C-alpha positions in Angstrom: 78.0 72.6 45.3 80.9 71.5 43.1 83.2 70.9 46.1 80.5 69.0 47.8 79.9 66.9 44.8 83.6 66.0 44.4 83.9 64.6 47.9 82.5 61.3 49.0 78.8 61.0 49.8 77.5 61.2 53.2 77.5 58.3 55.7 74.3 56.4 54.8 75.6 55.6 51.4 79.0 54.4 52.6 78.3 50.7 52.4 77.2 51.0 48.8 80.2 53.2 47.8 82.6 50.6 49.2 81.6 48.2 46.5 82.0 50.7 43.6 85.0 50.2 41.4 86.5 53.4 40.1 86.9 53.7 36.3 84.3 51.1 35.3 80.7 51.5 34.0 79.3 48.5 35.9 78.3 47.7 39.4 78.9 44.6 41.4 76.1 43.3 43.5 76.7 41.1 46.5 74.6 38.0 45.7 75.1 36.7 49.2 72.7 39.3 50.5 70.0 38.3 48.0 67.2 36.1 49.1 67.3 32.5 47.6 63.6 32.5 46.9 63.6 35.7 44.8 63.1 33.8 41.5 61.0 30.8 42.7 57.8 32.0 41.0 59.4 32.0 37.5 61.0 28.6 38.1 57.5 27.1 39.1 55.9 28.5 36.0 58.6 26.9 33.8 58.2 23.5 35.5 54.4 23.7 35.1 54.7 24.5 31.4 57.1 21.7 30.9 54.8 19.2 32.7 51.8 20.3 30.6 53.8 19.9 27.4 54.8 16.4 28.4 51.2 15.5 29.2 50.0 16.7 25.8 52.7 14.7 24.1 51.6 11.6 26.0 47.9 12.2 25.1 48.8 12.6 21.4 50.8 9.4 21.4 47.9 7.5 23.0 45.4 8.9 20.5 47.6 8.0 17.6 48.0 4.5 19.0 44.2 4.1 19.3 43.6 5.3 15.7 46.3 2.9 14.5 44.6 0.0 16.4 41.1 1.0 15.0 42.5 1.1 11.5 44.0 -2.4 11.9 40.7 -3.7 13.3 38.7 -2.3 10.4 41.2 -3.3 7.9 42.0 -6.8 8.9 39.8 -8.2 11.7 36.5 -6.3 11.7 36.0 -5.8 8.0 33.5 -8.7 7.6 31.6 -7.8 10.7 31.3 -4.1 9.7 30.1 -5.0 6.2 27.6 -7.5 7.6 26.1 -4.9 9.9 25.9 -2.4 7.1 24.2 -4.9 4.8 21.8 -5.9 7.6 20.9 -2.3 8.3 20.3 -1.6 4.6 18.1 -4.6 4.2 16.1 -3.7 7.3 15.6 -0.1 6.2 14.6 -1.2 2.7 12.0 -3.6 4.1 10.7 -1.0 6.5 10.3 1.5 3.7 8.4 -1.0 1.6 6.2 -2.1 4.4 5.3 1.5 5.4 4.7 2.4 1.7 2.3 -0.6 1.3 0.5 0.2 4.5 0.1 3.8 3.5 -1.2 2.7 0.1 -3.9 0.4 1.4 -4.7 2.3 4.6 -5.2 5.7 3.0 -8.8 6.0 2.0 -8.0 9.1 -0.2 -6.7 6.9 -3.0 -10.2 5.6 -3.6 -11.9 9.0 -3.6 -11.4 9.7 -7.3 -13.2 6.5 -8.2 -16.3 7.4 -6.2 -16.4 11.1 -6.7 -19.5 11.3 -8.9 -22.7 13.2 -8.8 -26.1 11.4 -8.6 -27.2 13.2 -11.8 -24.2 11.7 -13.7 -25.0 8.2 -12.3 -28.6 8.6 -13.5 -27.6 9.7 -17.0 -25.1 6.8 -17.3 -27.8 4.3 -16.3 -30.0 5.5 -19.1 -27.1 5.5 -21.5 -26.3 1.9 -20.6 -29.5 0.9 -22.4 -28.9 2.9 -25.5 -26.4 1.4 -28.0 -24.1 3.8 -29.9 -23.9 3.2 -33.7 -20.7 5.2 -34.3 -17.7 3.0 -33.8 -15.1 4.8 -35.9 -13.5 6.5 -32.9 -13.1 5.3 -29.3 -16.1 5.9 -27.2 -15.7 7.5 -23.8 -16.1 5.0 -20.9 -16.6 6.4 -17.4 -13.8 5.5 -15.1 -15.7 5.4 -11.8 -16.9 2.6 -9.6 -19.7 4.1 -7.6 -22.5 3.3 -10.1 -21.3 -0.2 -10.9 -20.8 -1.1 -7.2 -24.3 0.1 -6.3 -25.7 -1.9 -9.2 -24.0 -5.0 -8.0 -25.4 -4.6 -4.5 -28.8 -4.0 -6.1 -28.5 -7.2 -8.0 -27.6 -9.0 -4.8 -30.7 -7.7 -3.1 -33.0 -8.7 -6.1 -31.4 -12.1 -6.2 -31.9 -12.6 -2.5 -35.5 -11.6 -2.8 -36.0 -14.1 -5.6 -34.5 -16.9 -3.6 -36.6 -16.2 -0.6 -39.9 -15.9 -2.5 -39.2 -19.2 -4.3 -38.3 -21.1 -1.1 -34.8 -21.8 -2.2 -32.8 -24.0 0.0 -29.0 -23.9 -0.1 -27.3 -27.1 1.0 -24.0 -25.4 2.0 -23.7 -21.8 3.0 -26.4 -19.1 3.3 -28.6 -17.2 0.9 -26.8 -14.0 1.5 -23.4 -15.5 0.9 -24.5 -17.2 -2.2 -26.1 -14.1 -3.7 -23.0 -11.9 -2.9 -20.6 -14.6 -4.2 -22.6 -15.0 -7.4 -22.9 -11.3 -8.3 -19.5 -10.1 -7.3 -17.9 -13.2 -8.7 -19.5 -12.5 -12.1 -18.6 -8.8 -12.0 -15.0 -9.3 -11.0 -14.3 -12.5 -12.8 -15.8 -11.7 -16.2 -14.3 -8.2 -16.1 -10.8 -9.7 -15.5 -11.4 -12.3 -18.3 -12.5 -9.8 -20.8 -9.7 -7.5 -19.9 -7.3 -10.3 -20.5 -8.7 -11.0 -23.9 -8.6 -7.3 -24.7 -4.9 -7.3 -23.7 -4.3 -10.2 -26.1 -6.0 -8.5 -29.0 -4.5 -5.1 -28.2 -7.8 -3.4 -27.4 -7.5 0.1 -25.9 -9.3 -0.4 -22.5 -8.1 -0.4 -18.9 -9.2 -2.6 -16.1 -11.1 0.3 -14.4 -13.0 1.0 -17.6 -13.9 -2.6 -18.0 -15.2 -2.8 -14.4 -17.3 0.3 -15.0 -18.6 -0.9 -18.4 -19.7 -4.3 -17.2 -21.1 -2.8 -14.0 -23.4 -0.5 -15.8 -24.3 -3.3 -18.1 -25.9 -5.1 -15.1 -28.6 -2.4 -15.1 -30.6 -4.4 -17.6 -30.2 -7.6 -15.5 -31.6 -5.8 -12.5 -34.7 -4.6 -14.4 -35.4 -8.1 -15.9 -35.0 -10.0 -12.7 -37.0 -7.5 -10.6 -40.0 -7.9 -13.0 -39.6 -11.7 -13.5 -39.3 -12.5 -9.8 -42.6 -10.9 -9.1 -44.6 -11.6 -12.3 -44.2 -15.3 -13.1 -44.7 -15.4 -16.9 -41.9 -17.0 -18.9 -43.0 -15.2 -22.1 -42.6 -11.9 -20.3 -39.2 -12.9 -19.1 -38.0 -13.9 -22.6 -39.2 -10.6 -24.0 -37.4 -8.6 -21.3 -34.4 -10.8 -21.7 -34.1 -10.0 -25.4 -35.1 -6.3 -24.9 -33.3 -5.1 -21.8 -30.5 -7.6 -21.7 -29.9 -7.3 -25.4 -29.8 -3.5 -25.3 -27.3 -3.4 -22.4 -25.2 -6.1 -24.2 -25.2 -4.1 -27.4 -24.1 -1.0 -25.6 -21.0 -2.8 -24.2 -20.3 -4.4 -27.6 -20.3 -1.0 -29.3 -17.9 0.4 -26.7 -15.5 -2.5 -27.3 -15.8 -2.4 -31.1 -14.8 1.3 -31.0 -11.6 0.4 -29.1 -10.6 -2.8 -31.0 -8.9 -3.0 -34.4 -9.4 -5.9 -36.8 -12.3 -8.2 -37.6 -11.1 -11.3 -35.8 -10.2 -9.6 -32.5 -13.6 -7.8 -32.5 -15.4 -11.0 -33.1 -13.5 -12.9 -30.4 -13.8 -10.1 -27.8 -17.4 -9.0 -28.4 -18.8 -12.5 -29.0 -17.3 -13.8 -25.7 -18.8 -10.8 -23.8 -22.2 -11.2 -25.4 -22.5 -14.9 -24.7 -21.4 -14.6 -21.1 -23.6 -11.6 -20.4 -26.8 -13.1 -21.9 -26.3 -16.6 -20.3 -25.7 -15.1 -16.9 -29.2 -13.5 -17.0 -30.7 -16.9 -17.9 -28.7 -18.5 -15.1 -30.0 -16.0 -12.5 -33.6 -16.6 -13.6 -33.7 -20.4 -13.6 -30.9 -21.6 -11.3 -32.4 -20.2 -8.1 -36.1 -20.6 -9.0 -36.7 -23.9 -7.2 -34.0 -25.9 -5.4 -35.2 -28.6 -3.0 -32.8 -30.2 -0.6 -32.4 -34.0 -1.0 -32.8 -35.5 2.5 -30.9 -38.6 3.4 -32.8 -42.0 3.6 -34.9 -42.6 6.8 -36.0 -45.8 8.4 -39.6 -46.6 8.0 -41.5 -49.4 9.8 -44.7 -50.5 7.9 -47.7 -51.5 10.0 -48.8 -54.3 7.6 -45.4 -55.8 7.4 -44.2 -55.9 10.9 -42.6 -59.3 10.4 -40.3 -58.0 7.6 -37.0 -56.2 8.4 -36.7 -52.5 8.3 -36.4 -50.9 4.9 -34.9 -47.7 3.7 -37.5 -45.4 2.1 -36.3 -42.3 0.3 -38.8 -39.4 0.3 -40.0 -38.1 -3.0 -38.1 -35.2 -4.7 -40.1 -32.3 -6.0 -39.3 -31.1 -9.4 
């Protein structure tokens, strides 16, 4: 075995042994016998990696250039246009919010529900209380803050006034009976309430517009009673008695409520005196103004038989009083 190992190897390894160099620890490989394409896959991967790296660098440079251009546009050229668009958008959004808020406020019927949420028993008791003056004015009296009862009383007054105009053969020169009745009743209720509230604000009376509408609306209950009786029973003495009784009691009830919420003699006299005069005179107006109104017809041509030779003359028909 040792002798065999000391000798040269067998024949198949002869070509390899010829290239060995004795006394050295390395081997020489004949590169001429190597295939030229042995490392082509590694070279292709290197080229592909280099190409991708170059493309990334070009993309980054282009993005940096675009950002720089956008910054110049916003900073120098497009600043005014950008601010103008932002201001226009803010104005549009603010107007849109206000319009939607106003629409929701007036279109939502639920906001009126607390003002009409009242039981019929409460309305009946308040109608009776509107004819009973309260003597204690040392502390503010409670005023109902609802509109159901006052609104129904105003509509009732409209119906009674319309009935009185029809039974007395009232003729309205312009407009209709219904429009006149509605305008008269609602005009008094809203107009006088606003005027008294304005005076109460001037004299620093503790009352709101809603309470004033409710107070004056329930005060019309006496007017409804007086007119309903006087339009069907035509006695002036009876009307004056009811005017002093029912109208006076309802007026005293409102005056007592205002007295309890006003401080000072002069403010009380101004506020309560104005309300009393307006409320009592309005009842007189409703009774006498629509009692008898006759339309004045224009002059007509009349040809007299006995005076055929004379020219035509204008004859005005008599006016009923």
